[in-house]
N, C-alpha and C positions, 0 to 999 in steps of 0.2 A: 504494500499500499504506499510505502514511502516514495516509490517511483513517481507517483502522481505529482509530488512536490519537488522533484529533482529539477524540473525546467525552470529556467528564469523567466521573467517577464518578457524579455524580448523574444525568447523562444516561443512563448504563447502567442505573441503578436506575429511572428513569422509563419505561425501555422495558417495564417489567413493571407498569404501572399498574393494570391489571385485577386482578393477583394481590395488590397492595397494598390495593386497594379491597375485595376480598374478605376479607383479613385484618382490616382495620379493621372491617368490618361483623361479622364473626364475634367478634372480641374485645370489641367494644362491647356486643353483644348478651349475651355471657357475663358481661360486667362488670355489666350491669343485673340479670341473674339472681343473681349473687354478692352484690351489695348488698342485694337482697331477702332473700336467704338469711342474710345477716349481721345483718339487723334481726330475723329470726324466730328464730335460734338463741340459745340461752342463752349468756350472756357467759363463763361458766367452762368450757364444754365444749370437747372437741377439734374438733367441728364448727365452732365459732366460729373457732378458731385456724386451721384449714384454709382457711375461707372468707376470713379476714383476709389470709392469704398469697396466695390467689387474686386478691383485690381489688388488691392491691399489684403483683402480676405483670401482670395484665391491664390495670391503669392504665398501666403503663409500655409495655406493647405497643400499647395503643391510642394513647397520645400519639406513640410512635415512628411508627406507620403513618400516623396522621393528619398529623403534621408533614410526613412525606414527601410524602403526597398534596397538602398545601398548597403545598410547594415546586415540585412538579412541574406546577402549573397554568400 
């Protein structure tokens, strides 16, 4: 029964590598679209602010999932 607790937290997270890969792909794709939208939107509009907040959040999500995938290799 002690084998159940032999794994580290990172090992448990790496068990779901396919889900992390899907999250990384999804967030990096949306990040690309938001960067394009950020360039196209007027700098004083509400759309620009929302796109800027989305870029910040998606950057963090992409970095987190990409870093975890890198550590699981």
